TORMIRO-602593 format. One record per residue (C-alpha): residue in three letters; z, x, y. Coordinates in pm, whole numbers, padded with zeros to 5 digits, always signed. Layout:
! TORMIRO-602593
alaZXY...
! end
This chain:
! TORMIRO-602593
met-00014-00001+00034gln-00104+00127+00333asp+00185+00227+00559asp+00082+00071+00864gly+00446+00192+01080arg+00570-00187+00988asn+00744-00078+00696gln+00887+00203+00876arg+01074-00057+01146ser+01175-00297+00866gly+01278-00021+00661ser+01537+00091+00900arg+01635-00236+01005his+01691-00381+00661gly+01854-00025+00491leu+01745+00156+00206ala+01974+00000-00011phe+01938-00388+00106ala+01564-00295+00056leu+01583-00203-00349val+01789-00437-00434leu+01647-00741-00288gly+01267-00609-00369leu+01385-00592-00737leu+01596-00921-00696leu+01254-01083-00586gly+01062-00992-00912leu+00784-00826-00754ala+00475-00741-00969pro+00219-00496-00963gly-00128-00696-00851ala-00348-00473-01053ala-00386-00726-01307ala-00394-01116-01196his-00215-01356-01445ser-00287-01682-01238pro-00393-01944-01395his-00752-01929-01488asp-01025-02179-01553val-01222-02015-01850ile-01590-02042-01828asn-01823-02001-02072ala-02142-02137-02044val-02334-02272-01759gly-02631-02444-01701val-02801-02563-01411ser-03047-02880-01345pro-03411-02833-01291ala-03368-03114-00984tyr-03022-02910-00888glu-03181-02918-00513thr-03161-03323-00557asp-02926-03341-00813gly-02674-03094-00799thr-02632-03096-01140val-02414-02830-01317phe-02269-02813-01659leu-01984-02577-01800ser-01809-02521-02130thr-01447-02437-02022val-01148-02361-02208met-00811-02442-02111thr-00474-02331-02332arg-00575-02543-02659his-00856-02706-02491arg-01236-02703-02527leu-01374-02939-02281phe-01705-03049-02099ala-01744-03037-01759arg-02011-03177-01521ser-02049-03167-01142val-02345-03382-00941asp-02255-03216-00619gly-02338-02854-00665gly-02033-02752-00861leu-01822-02860-00542thr-01618-03133-00795trp-01586-03171-01153gln-01515-03426-01439ser-01377-03259-01717tyr-01362-03437-02074gly-01306-03368-02468leu-01659-03351-02664pro-01719-03285-03000met-01962-03047-02925ile-01733-02853-02698asp-01469-02804-02996glu-01797-02600-03181gly-01884-02350-02886val-02113-02402-02686arg-02291-02062-02635thr-02587-02231-02411phe-02705-02521-02236ala-03097-02602-02194phe-03225-02870-01956ser-03573-03073-02040pro-03784-02968-01708asp-03837-03356-01644tyr-03466-03398-01632ala-03461-03571-01314asn-03679-03857-01531asp-03559-03835-01906asp-03195-03738-01804thr-03252-03510-02137ala-03010-03229-02198phe-02918-02955-02493ala-02646-02713-02602ala-02632-02429-02837thr-02337-02431-03066gln-02209-02221-03350asp-02263-02479-03567gly-02603-02647-03439val-02807-02847-03140trp-02642-03141-02952arg-02883-03338-02718ser-02793-03538-02493val-03013-03845-02314asp-02756-03984-02051arg-02667-03665-01806gly-02412-03563-02012asp-02247-03858-02032thr-02264-03836-02456trp-02375-03646-02686gln-02543-03651-03012lys-02564-03361-03279val-02992-03290-03360leu-02952-02968-03538ala-02649-02927-03804asp-02518-02634-04015val-02638-02328-03840leu-02534-02092-03586val-02750-02132-03276phe-02735-01799-03027asp-03070-01908-02759leu-03271-02215-02667ala-03588-02226-02533ile-03788-02500-02414ser-04124-02614-02352pro-04225-02607-01985asp-04424-02930-02151phe-04161-03103-02291ala-04219-03422-02133ile-04545-03491-02325asp-04490-03223-02626gly-04129-03258-02695arg-04101-02897-02799leu-03760-02727-02809leu-03726-02381-02997ala-03361-02239-03142ala-03294-01884-03224thr-03033-01935-03496ala-02866-01717-03758ser-03166-01793-04004gly-03462-01758-03825val-03623-01985-03546gln-03612-02328-03583arg-03867-02564-03402thr-03894-02923-03320gly-04171-03096-03177asp-04006-03430-03149arg-03749-03379-02840gly-03484-03236-03146asp-03523-03552-03401ala-03692-03322-03688trp-03687-02999-03704thr-03891-02725-03902glu-03760-02345-03979leu-03994-02052-03888thr-03950-01814-04171asn-04237-01558-04031leu-04075-01338-03868thr-04016-00974-04008glu-03593-01052-03883val-03387-01318-03960asp-03072-01357-03799ile-03277-01424-03428arg-03026-01362-03137phe-03262-01425-02835ile-03612-01661-02769asp-03777-01740-02413val-04090-01897-02333ser-04289-01803-02086gly-04358-02014-01760asp-04661-02184-01883gly-04551-02189-02224thr-04840-01979-02424val-04631-01699-02501ile-04280-01680-02703tyr-04073-01371-02719ala-03780-01356-03008gly-03596-01140-03249thr-03273-00915-03303gln-03394-00533-03288val-03720-00618-03326val-03886-00844-03015his-04138-01092-03164arg-04438-01215-02996ser-04590-01570-03076thr-04892-01717-02863asp-05012-01992-03110asn-04645-02192-03075gly-04431-02018-03276asp-04678-02010-03610ser-04735-01670-03609trp-04564-01372-03468thr-04636-01035-03374pro-04375-00787-03401leu-04393-00546-03110ala-04122-00267-02976ser-03802-00186-03184phe-03447-00073-03038pro-03178+00122-03220gln-02936-00164-03169arg-02914-00525-03159val-03065-00719-02854asp-02851-01018-02746ala-03094-01207-02443val-03456-01199-02352ala-03592-01312-01973val-03941-01328-01893ser-04042-01333-01536pro-04166-01658-01399leu-04429-01483-01159asp-04643-01350-01451pro-04868-01559-01583thr-04939-01433-01836gly-04573-01373-01925asp-04599-00999-01965thr-04301-00899-01772leu-03966-00961-01953ala-03628-00806-01953val-03425-00762-02267cys-03004-00686-02284phe-02844-00576-02565gly-02471-00653-02516arg-02163-00465-02646ser-02353-00183-02759gly-02405-00061-02433leu-02761+00031-02381gly-02790-00188-02071val-03130-00313-01974ala-03489-00239-02071leu-03799-00388-01896ser-04168-00428-02038ile-04477-00491-01784asp-04683-00517-02132gly-04594-00808-02320gly-04332-00625-02504ala-04550-00357-02615arg-04325-00055-02456phe-03984-00090-02329thr-03862+00171-02042phe-03445+00140-01984his-03358+00026-01611leu-03036+00174-01551asp-03048+00298-01197gly-02721+00166-01012leu-02601+00015-01329ala-02206+00123-01358asp-02135-00115-01645pro-02425-00073-01947ile-02257-00326-02116ile-02480-00628-02030thr-02438-00963-02185gln-02731-01195-01977val-03043-01117-01801arg-03210-01392-01619tyr-03526-01413-01360ala-03485-01599-01054asp-03808-01781-00912asp-03893-01535-00669gly-03867-01228-00973thr-03553-01099-00891leu-03403-00971-01218leu-02995-01065-01227ser-02784-00941-01508ile-02388-00932-01610gly-02162-00662-01725gln-01903-00723-01953gln-01689-00620-01695gly-01882-00437-01419gly-02028-00798-01270cys-02311-00950-01156tyr-02582-00740-01102arg-02953-00806-00912ser-03256-00619-00888asp-03495-00729-00619thr-03831-00622-00816ser-03927-00437-01133phe-03773-00107-01169ala-03583-00161-00792pro-03207-00001-00802trp-02937-00241-00925val-02658-00347-00680val-02369-00518-00740ser-02070-00732-00529asn-01779-00848-00623val-01668-00965-00265gly-01447-01283-00334ile-01451-01259-00734glu-01065-01289-00823ala-00892-00986-00953leu-00940-00947-01327ser-00695-01091-01587asn-00562-00894-01815leu-00608-01148-02050ser-00936-01067-02139ser-01186-00794-02229val-01517-01018-02176his-01475-01141-01788tyr-01848-01218-01692arg-01986-01470-01935asp-02283-01669-01775val-02520-01604-01473val-02767-01865-01371pro-03007-01848-01049ala-03054-02174-00900pro-03409-02347-00904asp-03469-02264-00538phe-03289-01934-00526ala-03607-01774-00337thr-03514-02008-00031ser-03119-02103-00103gly-03006-01746-00247arg-02756-01956-00440val-02651-01796-00786leu-02370-01959-00997leu-02141-01745-01229ala-01931-01858-01540met-01620-01572-01584phe-01269-01601-01767glu-01114-01606-01393gly-01365-01878-01336phe-01663-02027-01172phe-01790-01876-00906leu-02124-01943-00671ser-02270-01704-00428asp-02516-01817-00129asp-02670-01493-00031arg-02847-01345-00360gly-02475-01241-00492leu-02371-00993-00196thr-02012-01243-00138trp-01858-01498-00404arg-01639-01832-00364gln-01467-01965-00636gln-01511-02331-00708asp-01221-02503-00908val-01329-02668-01190tyr-01004-02775-01269ser-00831-02956-01071met-00457-02907-00948arg-00346-03212-01078val-00352-03131-01414asn-00016-03142-01558arg+00069-03038-01962ala+00398-03170-02012leu+00559-03505-01916glu+00909-03639-01943leu+01107-03924-01814thr+01494-03925-01782arg+01694-04177-02054thr+01793-04333-01720phe+01450-04416-01555gly+01507-04751-01509asp+01777-04655-01286asp+01665-04327-01110gly+01272-04402-01154leu+01282-03934-01279val+00953-03772-01354phe+00908-03421-01482met+00567-03283-01502gly+00459-02935-01636asn+00231-02852-01386tyr-00102-02591-01502gly-00025-02324-01215ala+00224-02487-01008gly+00541-02498-01305leu+00746-02800-01322ile+00738-03113-01068arg+00992-03382-01017gly+00904-03703-00898arg+01087-04045-00798leu+00936-04317-00884thr+01123-04597-00742glu+01173-04784-00444thr+01578-04710-00445pro+01682-04355-00301val+01818-04188-00576ile+02115-03951-00477asp+02153-03604-00556pro+02470-03448-00637phe+02346-03105-00629pro+02205-03125-00264thr+02048-02799-00112his+02244-02591+00105asp+02214-02271+00220glu+02569-02200+00217val+02698-02314-00159pro+02586-02213-00518ala+02556-02416-00818pro+02864-02510-00968gly+02986-02245-01184gln+02703-02014-01075gly+02928-01813-00834ala+02774-01674-00564gly+02492-01522-00718gly+02390-01836-00883glu+02051-01852-00737leu+01951-01585-00932gly+02119-01714-01236leu+02368-01396-01204asp+02743-01453-01303asp+03029-01368-01050ala+03088-01042-01140val+02753-00935-01084ser+02721-01145-00801gly+03039-00955-00614ala+02836-00615-00684leu+02539-00689-00523ser+02707-00876-00243gly+02937-00597-00225ser+02819-00256-00215leu+02435-00283-00317leu+02383-00536-00059gly+02596-00362+00186ala+02426-00386+00581pro+02357-00049+00711ser+02624+00077+00963gly+02551-00169+01288ala+02454-00455+01140thr+02599-00757+01048pro+02684-00831+00685pro+02558-01166+00521ala+02865-01398+00562his+03031-01407+00214val+03060-01726+00003asp+03295-01872-00186pro+03203-01970-00518his+03471-02268-00504thr+03372-02420-00195pro+03352-02755-00184leu+02996-02927-00251pro+02888-03139+00052ala+02801-03459+00065pro+02541-03567-00141glu+02171-03669-00035pro+01882-03842-00141leu+01643-03718-00366pro+01247-03653-00230ala+00967-03827-00348trp+00854-03542-00518thr+00969-03141-00551ala+00850-02821-00706leu+01039-02671-00911gly+00967-02328-00927ala+01285-02165-00768gly+01338-01821-01037val+01050-01877-01233leu+00801-01622-01315ser+00567-01833-01523thr+00389-02102-01353phe+00186-02213-01672ser+00449-02477-01783ala+00368-02473-02161ser+00674-02625-02264met+00982-02772-02108ala+01289-03006-02179val+01507-03241-02017ser+01868-03282-02117pro+01939-03662-02260gln+02227-03663-02039tyr+02044-03554-01763ser+02178-03827-01525ser+02543-03615-01545asp+02445-03260-01610arg+02110-03222-01466thr+02004-02975-01736leu+01666-02827-01771phe+01500-02604-01993tyr+01129-02437-01911ala+00927-02163-02111his+00664-01992-02119ile+00634-01630-02212gln+01003-01640-02057leu+01276-01879-02112tyr+01514-02049-01827arg+01791-02329-01796ser+01890-02513-01510his+02223-02686-01468asp+02098-02848-01139gly+01806-03022-01163gly+01531-02695-01138arg+01657-02602-00812arg+01809-02274-00959trp+01666-02146-01280gln+01886-01878-01514his+01681-01656-01743ile+01835-01622-02098pro+01726-01470-02387lys+01477-01527-02600pro+01504-01517-03006pro+01398-01179-03094gly+01031-01065-03120ala+00934-01409-03005thr+00681-01347-02709val+00519-01712-02604ile+00721-01955-02667arg+00526-02330-02757ser+00796-02598-02803ile+01130-02703-02689ala+01373-03002-02827leu+01706-03106-02719ser+01929-03289-02981pro+02021-03677-02847arg+02346-03553-02818phe+02272-03208-02618ala+02587-03257-02382asp+02793-03219-02720asp+02635-03016-02948arg+02432-02829-02723leu+02179-02791-02978val+01810-02682-02838val+01527-02578-03074ile+01248-02359-02986gly+00887-02306-03193thr+00684-01983-03065ala+00340-01852-03097asp+00415-01570-03316gly+00770-01583-03439gly+00831-01925-03593ala+01100-02174-03534trp+01477-02124-03399arg+01811-02283-03301ser+02067-02206-03101asp+02383-02406-03093asp+02528-02280-02773gly+02252-02388-02516gly+02055-02123-02549ala+02301-01844-02526gly+02228-01691-02871trp+01986-01781-03172ser+01926-01836-03550pro+01591-01911-03730leu+01518-02235-03884asn+01575-02185-04268gly+01227-02281-04428ile+00944-02217-04173pro+00775-01916-04211phe+00827-01667-03944glu+00414-01603-03871ala+00368-01982-03813val+00297-02091-03469val+00545-02420-03361thr+00358-02630-03133gln+00530-02976-03194leu+00961-03007-03267asp+01106-03376-03246phe+01440-03500-03324ser+01498-03842-03486pro+01657-04051-03181asn+01932-04111-03453phe+01968-03760-03520val+02362-03770-03523asp+02347-04006-03840asp+02035-03912-04003gly+02049-03515-03910thr+01653-03531-03929leu+01452-03293-03726tyr+01008-03238-03763ala+00861-02872-03699gly+00506-02863-03684ser+00204-02555-03668pro-00131-02639-03603asp-00182-02345-03907his+00099-02382-04173gly+00146-02707-04187leu+00508-02986-04156trp+00799-02909-04184val+01130-03199-04198ser+01497-03135-04183thr+01740-03405-04300asp+02046-03150-04282gly+02067-03139-03909gly+01810-02910-03867trp+01959-02605-04086ser+01713-02611-04344phe+01318-02749-04367val+01123-02817-04655pro+00738-02874-04634thr+00591-03211-04591gly+00290-03420-04443pro-00062-03511-04553pro-00249-03192-04700asp-00489-02970-04543val-00483-03110-04188glu-00433-02967-03858asn-00095-03088-03693arg-00145-03189-03333trp+00179-03393-03211val+00462-03533-03409glu+00671-03841-03274val+00921-04023-03435ala+01076-04396-03346asp+01451-04471-03345asp+01392-04661-03707gly+01320-04375-03821thr+00941-04395-03832ala+00710-04074-03804phe+00377-04043-03655leu+00220-03726-03731gly-00112-03669-03474thr-00384-03470-03614ala-00652-03228-03468gly-00958-03410-03680asp-00836-03687-03908gly-00609-03916-03699val-00301-04058-03747trp-00045-04053-04045arg+00275-04258-04067ser+00594-04188-04293leu+00862-04482-04328asp+01070-04295-04581gly+01171-04046-04365gly+00929-03776-04430gln+00913-03793-04818ser+00536-03902-04800phe+00247-04005-04517gln-00026-04214-04449ala-00346-04254-04287val-00303-04505-04062asn-00615-04547-03851thr-00751-04917-03858gly-00898-05011-03522leu-00965-04667-03398pro-01280-04518-03340thr-01497-04317-03641asp-01793-04190-03454ala-01636-03878-03371pro-01313-03676-03566leu-00965-03827-03393val-00794-03530-03219ile-00488-03665-03166glu-00334-03545-02819ser+00007-03723-02837ile+00209-04016-02943ala+00482-04163-02731thr+00700-04465-02915ala+00860-04710-02714pro+01227-04759-02744arg+01362-05003-02965phe+01105-04986-03219thr+01170-05254-03494asn+01091-05538-03207pro+00861-05494-03090arg+00694-05199-03293val+00478-05065-03015ala+00348-04737-02967phe+00063-04520-02779leu-00142-04258-02882val-00389-04017-02668ser-00733-03923-02830leu-00908-03630-02661tyr-01227-03833-02723his-01145-04155-02720gly-00902-04222-02476val-00575-04420-02466phe-00457-04680-02786arg-00188-04906-02880thr-00020-05064-03137thr+00233-05383-03163asn+00312-05334-03548gly+00416-04991-03606gly+00015-04847-03672asp-00085-05092-03871thr-00365-05171-03614trp-00492-05018-03338ala-00643-05150-03002pro-00755-04964-02671ala-00593-04972-02375ser-00756-04762-02183asp-00866-04971-01889gly-00876-04825-01546leu-00875-04493-01647pro-01132-04225-01572arg-01232-04049-01877asp-01098-03727-01717ala-00911-03552-02049pro-00630-03745-02095arg-00326-03540-02248val+00036-03641-02240leu+00205-04004-02308ala+00550-04121-02199val+00714-04442-02244ser+00961-04563-02012pro+01325-04655-02220ala+01329-04963-02068tyr+01029-05047-02199arg+01115-05404-02305phe+01184-05498-01937asp+00962-05259-01739arg+00655-05257-01966thr+00593-04882-01790val+00347-04617-01955phe+00279-04295-01802leu-00046-04045-01874thr-00123-03736-01774asn-00510-03625-01754his-00725-03412-01542ala-00705-03659-01262gly-00353-03658-01214leu-00066-03882-01316trp-00128-04276-01438arg+00072-04557-01459ser+00108-04901-01650thr+00312-05211-01574asn+00212-05413-01816gly+00210-05250-02136gly-00106-05036-02107ala-00366-05342-02032asp-00471-05153-01750trp-00365-04826-01554ser-00369-04729-01206pro-00321-04394-01029val+00050-04233-00909pro-00004-04048-00588thr+00171-03702-00647ile+00121-03330-00469val-00138-03098-00509arg-00037-02744-00422ala-00313-02624-00118asp-00272-02268-00210glu-00381-02302-00541val-00694-02425-00488his-00944-02126-00382gln-01037-02034-00023val-00822-02323+00126val-00533-02093+00296glu-00612-01832+00538his-00404-01495+00664val-00438-01386+00978gly-00277-01057+01099thr-00103-00819+00897trp+00028-01032+00577thr+00135-00845+00288pro+00184-00956-00054asp+00532-00869-00172val+00406-00628-00486ala+00656-00346-00380leu+00989-00402-00275ala+00954-00714-00066gly+00707-00548+00086asn+00926-00236+00226leu+00832+00048+00017gly+00506+00147-00150ala+00408+00241-00541asp+00564+00590-00524ala+00885+00419-00445leu+00848+00188-00676ala+00807+00459-00936ala+01069+00635-00794ala+01310+00326-00829gly+01221+00291-01199cys+00947+00050-01175ser+00643+00159-01342gly+00773+00054-01671his+00739-00258-01867thr+01010-00386-02141ala+00809-00500-02453glu+01015-00834-02431glu+00808-00907-02123thr+00448-00868-02271ala+00293-01098-02472pro+00023-01013-02766gly-00313-00928-02611met-00167-00897-02296ala-00110-00579-02084pro+00206-00575-01914asp+00187-00660-01525leu+00560-00663-01458pro+00870-00428-01319pro+01146-00402-01550arg+01444-00590-01443gly+01650-00280-01420leu+01869-00212-01140asp+02027+00126-01308ala+01718+00394-01142leu+01906+00261-00783ser+02215+00480-00840pro+02381+00772-00987ala+02666+00527-01064ala+02664+00340-01437pro+02450+00065-01459leu+02572-00286-01352ala+02710-00521-01622his+02770-00848-01703ala+03190-00904-01850asp+03054-00895-02182gly+02886-00573-02156val+02518-00684-02125pro+02343-00437-01927leu+02236-00631-01602ala+01871-00470-01684ala+01849-00685-01966thr+01948-01039-01801leu+01871-01024-01424pro+01547-01261-01413his+01222-01234-01210ala+01173-01435-00888pro+00868-01676-00823arg+00523-01571-00715ser+00482-01867-00493phe+00332-02078-00755gly+00153-01810-00930arg-00089-01694-00649gly+00190-01440-00478thr+00416-01459-00183leu+00279-01303+00161trp+00506-01211+00424ser+00480-01041+00756asp+00719-01008+01089ser+00465-00929+01328ala+00470-01169+01596gly+00117-01363+01628asp+00042-01346+01297phe-00022-01702+01118thr-00119-01862+00826thr-00264-02180+00799thr-00434-02445+00580thr-00675-02749+00661phe-00648-03016+00416tyr-00660-03390+00304gly-00354-03577+00186his-00097-03807+00337ser+00182-03604+00392val+00252-03180+00415thr+00502-02930+00295trp+00570-02612+00353phe+00737-02378+00091ala+00910-02048+00224leu+01204-01761+00095arg+01487-01831+00305glu+01685-01517+00299pro+01905-01231+00520gly+01617-01050+00642ser+01447-01373+00775gly+01399-01509+01099phe+01178-01781+01288ala+00858-01934+01210glu+00699-02205+01439ile+00479-02461+01290ala+00171-02622+01472leu+00035-02993+01261asp-00309-03060+01439gly-00302-02870+01755ser+00064-03023+01825pro+00310-02818+02049pro+00506-02626+01726gln+00825-02683+01598thr+01032-02363+01524val+01189-02365+01152asp+01503-02064+01098leu+01413-01930+00765trp+01729-01729+00765ala+01999-01707+00464pro+02334-01575+00350leu+02153-01513+00003pro+01761-01514-00118leu+01659-01872-00190tyr+01307-01911-00350glu+01023-02151-00271gln+01252-02325-00020pro+01064-02651+00095val+01174-02584+00483phe+00923-02827+00648thr+00826-03139+00547his+00581-03450+00724asp+00421-03730+00653phe+00169-03828+00836gly+00116-04188+00786ala-00230-04206+00595ser-00466-03934+00417gly-00696-03769+00630trp-00781-03407+00691his-00521-03247+00904thr-00445-02911+01013ile-00111-02695+00982thr-00065-02329+01094val+00255-02144+01040thr+00306-01883+01320val+00554-01524+01294thr+00756-01550+01635gly+00903-01189+01558asp+01210-01322+01641ala+01558-01447+01432arg+01903-01546+01485pro+02155-01288+01584gly+02288-01086+01311ala+02006-01116+01074leu+01844-00851+00864gly+01547-00854+01000ala+01310-01113+01145ala+01011-01190+00848val+00812-01483+00746arg+00766-01501+00354ser+00556-01792+00314asp+00510-01879-00068gly+00236-02202-00031phe+00182-02538+00089ala+00170-02847-00103tyr+00021-03176+00018gly+00061-03570-00087ile-00242-03755-00214asp-00289-04132-00222ser-00559-04168-00509thr-00742-03973-00725ser-01068-04070-00569ala-01232-03703-00494val-01135-03590-00146pro-01435-03582+00108thr-01612-03238+00079leu-01696-03232+00473arg-01438-03087+00690pro-01386-03149+01025
! end
């Protein structure tokens, strides 16, 4: 990090010891490897009428979902939904040249070719049981209906738009990886290590150039009427790109400027410009034959550490010559360029309304509290009742959570908190130290809960893979949250304590709490790489669940509502089956139908167990898990029955109501315990449905909730129809929205006060195995403070070193906190919504910020606090109605007397939305 003088000023003002410790407490991480949520895009297809219809198809991946995404406005907004086609792994799309009239497109997958004749609404398989690498469609498709497929067994050809296929076996190779046609359709190229040419529609082939490595892709120039100009690339073999101008008889390698020789795709634009993508190097452009390659990654998100293949597909727009537009698919998302690839901007494919977890409190009928795990923003709490709910743990800077001492905000015990607030956090000579906080100070008066709150304080990961709400939440306010770390909160999610995971576990996939959690403190978790575990002391210690293989990926855990009496607990794994325990979770035995992939387990309060699968529909047990039978009457049969979630209504015996979500078909309801099912999706968009939750007061309020890619939906008539629920969206999770003007600095090195060298000197250059999931390069500093002083390391009362337990702080909803203490620096965002909240860090070194709305006179906010308070909602305003608004936060450079600095640390913005209708794309 550059030293612009500001760091020296902050360092002298704060004191070295304070800066070192505060930096570590903030959990700051090097920014070399991005670990934000990603829109993983594998393939992109562009309509030939893109100029007028704006149609783009994407094959996307998000966690366990493979989804089809479609845009009809050039890539600005998207609809995402599940398709059997996508589950087969789409390699490429091909559009009919007459798509504007015939609505026809094709997709090549690992198990055949699929066709859509309704612009992607539905797809049918037209070529089955073969791995298809590439497609080439005739320029005269409207007349001849001709399409060719390069497959693992040769070339397949159809002349009737895909209804019937003929295998062409007259090539010298069998495993054909590439195929393309010239602009007039008179020449076809195909092959693997040998380039073959056909001039008679594929009836005969001439072998031409031969290469020492497999060719992965071929492109034929549209400017050459004879089809003699073509380019090939070689994928992971690293040979780069080779060009031919004599119809493939001879090739010359074109490597000038190609920094990354692992080129996986080549495409010609309409003006003859050649584009290629490297596995990691970027998108390259060669303006004329053999012109040096140029590359620019300006605007590309920092490459993640979760993949070795980042650049997946590139397509020039059909009007590239005039528009300069290029569409780019990456592991990190979907990007557009309008200047021939010089600069890029990311377009969000996944709405920030995606919620991966959903739970209601047992007292929902009274408090209306909903908890959602948002993709990219962590945990969100909603209050969906007209009656104000009183929070017994209100937000007050000076008061820690009950039982957590002065360090409760960080989850430290009183001994450590005292050490930090005493010596290490002591102010330098001449400065006023922060006021001491008495851990026994009485709580102030309760205050009403806001309608929506982001609960991220102290949580490292914002992926919200799993969460659990205490059945006794109304009295104990206990939550659990996990992904690569495990956290617990005793104050409704305002503050989180990092607690140890079971030995060897990296990613936690599921959490469940006993129905009597407040009394028995029983927690069970399932992991991605270490089986399943139980804790009988609220997460302090762990023991394995006997009978479940350690190597099993346990994604589902569900207690019987009558667990105290029947001792029944289910555990499900997509690859190892289903287990049941009837002795209180101490031992498990295999159960469930054989040879099915488990997706969801749900137990009703009469002991009826439902099992949702990844292709075989729903199974039910009426005998405590001893046997299961399929119960799919009334469910669709036109596609695999992939069940996303199941939820049963309380008092299940009368009536026996349950709901399920099918990835491909929407929501269904049963009123007879699963004997028959009926559709219940009226009012829902097609966007991929995910998780259901039934109101504990269903007998009275008939309320059901559903999350999908369009947000949160509610039915108040038992699923007869649905309506969207207003919620919040994080503006800083939407790319290219928040602008920072001035000398704002990412909090990547000791609260912005020290550089990388000082980090290394402070012991922050290493990583612990506990923080690193398989296949991930570590991107976090260790949690130790022992390098700060020659004295013995700090420790808890039980002797456990602080280095093993100190939690990480949040990183601004996954995007990273920025700070500045230079007067006049500002951050601003223009958004569409009816309300806005600014989240910031409050701590001893914080000063004043001015906030202006839509150009109105600014209001001043004081960010000082005696201890660090993360992701605090420091400013909220409701405009009354949705519209375009602008909020600007400006650093004043001033602070209250006795503050240790005048810094402003911005975590981000959230804005309220009225519905799931598309946000207007035109801004004021």
